[in-house]
C-alpha positions, 0 to 999 in steps of 0.5 A, a space after each residue: 428311142 432310148 437305150 432302155 427300149 432299143 433292144 428287143 425284150 428277148 435279148 434281155 434273157 441272153 447271156 454272153 458266151 463264156 468263151 467269147 468273154 475269156 477271148 475278150 479278156 485276153 485281148 491285147 495280152 502277149 503270148 497267151 495260150 488259147 485253150 478256151 475255143 474249139 478250134 482245129 489248128 490244122 489247115 483244111 485238107 488239101 483235096 478240099 481246098 482244091 475242090 473249092 479253088 476248082 469251083 471258083 475257077 469254074 464260076 460256081 459262085 451263085 445261088 444254089 437251091 435253098 436245101 443245098 446242092 442235090 449232089 451234096 445232099 446225096 452224099 450226105 444221105 449215102 454217108 448217113 446210111 452207110 456210117 450211122 444207120 439213118 435213111 433219109 431221102 436226099 431230095 426232101 429230107 436233108 438240108 445243107 446249112 450255114 453251119 450247125 450253129 444255124 440249125 440250132 436257132 432254126 430248130 428252136 424257132 421252128 418247133 418251140 412256141 412261147 411258153 413251151 419247154 425244152 430239156 437240156 442235158 446239163 452240162 450243155 452247149 450254151 446255144 441250146 439253152 440261148 436258143 430255146 430262150 430266143 424262141 420264147 420257150 423255157 430251157 429245163 436243165 437235166 443234170 447228168 451225175 459226173 460221179 456216174 460218168 454222165 450217164 443219163 437217168 431216166 427218173 431225172 428226165 421224167 420228172 422234168 417233163 410236163 404237158 409243155 415239154 416238146 424237145 430234148 437237146 443233146 450232144 454226143 460226143 459231148 461239148 463240153 465234157 468229151 463224154 460219149 453216150 452209150 447205147 443204154 443212155 441213148 435208149 433211155 432218151 428215146 424211151 422218154 421221148 416216145 412216152 411223152 411224144 418229144 423231138 430229139 435234137 442230136 448234135 453229132 459234130 464230134 462223131 469222128 473224134 472218138 478215142 479208147 473203147 468208145 463207139 459213136 451211135 446215132 440216136 436217130 438210128 434207134 427203133 422209135 427215134 427215126 421219125 422224131 429225131 433231127 440229126 445235125 453234123 457238119 465239117 467244122 471239126 472232123 475236116 478242120 473247116 470251121 471258117 467254111 460254115 457249112 454243115 447238114 440236118 437230116 430229119 424225116 418229112 415235115 420236120 425237114 420241111 419246116 427246117 428248110 422253110 426257116 432255113 430260106 429266111 435265115 440264109 437263103 442258101 449256104 455258100 456255093 463254094 463251101 458246098 463244093 468243098 464239103 462234097 469233096 470232104 465226104 466223097 474224097 480220102 478220109 485218112 486225113 480225118 484219121 490223122 487228126 484224130 490221132 494227133 488229138 488223142 496224143 494231146 488228150 493223153 498228154 493233158 490228162 497225164 498233167 492233170 493227174 499230177 494234182 490229186 484235188 482235180 477230178 474229171 470223167 475221162 473224155 472219150 470224144 471231141 477235143 475237151 476235157 472238163 475237170 473239176 477244180 472246186 476243191 482248190 477254187 469253187 469259183 471257176 470264173 475267178 479261177 479261169 481269170 487268175 489262170 489267164 492273168 498269172 499264166 497267160 492261159 485262156 480256159 473257158 469257165 465251166 459255169 458257161 456250160 450250165 449249173 453242172 459245170 460249176 467249179 469246172 474249167 473247159 480245156 481244149 486240146 484242139 490247139 497245136 501239141 506244143 502250145 497245149 503241153 506248155 499251157 496245161 503245164 503252166 496251169 498244173 504249176 500254178 495250181 500246185 502252189 494253192 
């Protein structure tokens, strides 16, 4: 077997992560400030850690049901009903997964045939695009107008739909932009999905990280969306549990059944200990989430204040997640070049915007999930460097 035919054909179309590429470039460099990755700097809250320790001490270290611990599924169902207006049967319509990233791959493989098309709101989280390709389907970017605040335009959606279109990928609050879709935006997506009988994949991992006057609305709670929406969420961002690799998916009837079928062959079942930790996260005190949200908000305001010092930089004010997605194209059109220049000159690592779709060209994704002092030092270095251009 030669190198030419070693890999499966599907891998020829997969692009390496722009985030991972920048991390690799920074390897070996001293005193690098990492603002490229969405990694909360907080330690998982104590009551969640204690629940995991208790589970291990009690020997809860074996397989669980493929769908996950029923007690956790019941807690997820209750949470969705109370907070999101989504009603699902915990026994058949909730699946506990090994992180939300798993669900993206499963969704693509479960519902997209080779040659099918999936709409991807652009800018986008790269896995939606790449998982569509892995399934042999065609990702179709739908540009969101930055000057219009990333609002969803029905005409732009409609003109990209054809007889092979099956799915719409979306994320709110958005990674990479921090934009929170309004009810009107969501209703537009639902109207198009209903008209053309499309599924909706709704990634809501940042729902707890909301600022200013924004309000998170789950698209699956809207009339006409209940039966066609795959709602995905987890614990990584709100509870600082990225390393636990635990999340959940809620979907009606046959959708959940097909997801669980693939889930079995992907991971068999999620980590038993992580499931106990997730249960404690959902059912325990929530003041820890609010404290982290407030601290992210403090960092967000500080970052925006620094960016405002350079009039050539523009951005849509982020009202969710922990990213800002500024447009630097008036200073440097090539975002890859700019990201590498900043890394080499200032030792600040950011993510090139083009890695998040064509709409990200000329942008950088800057994360403020790092400690406050590092965020301030990093953004100050960026601004000082750009002021010299």
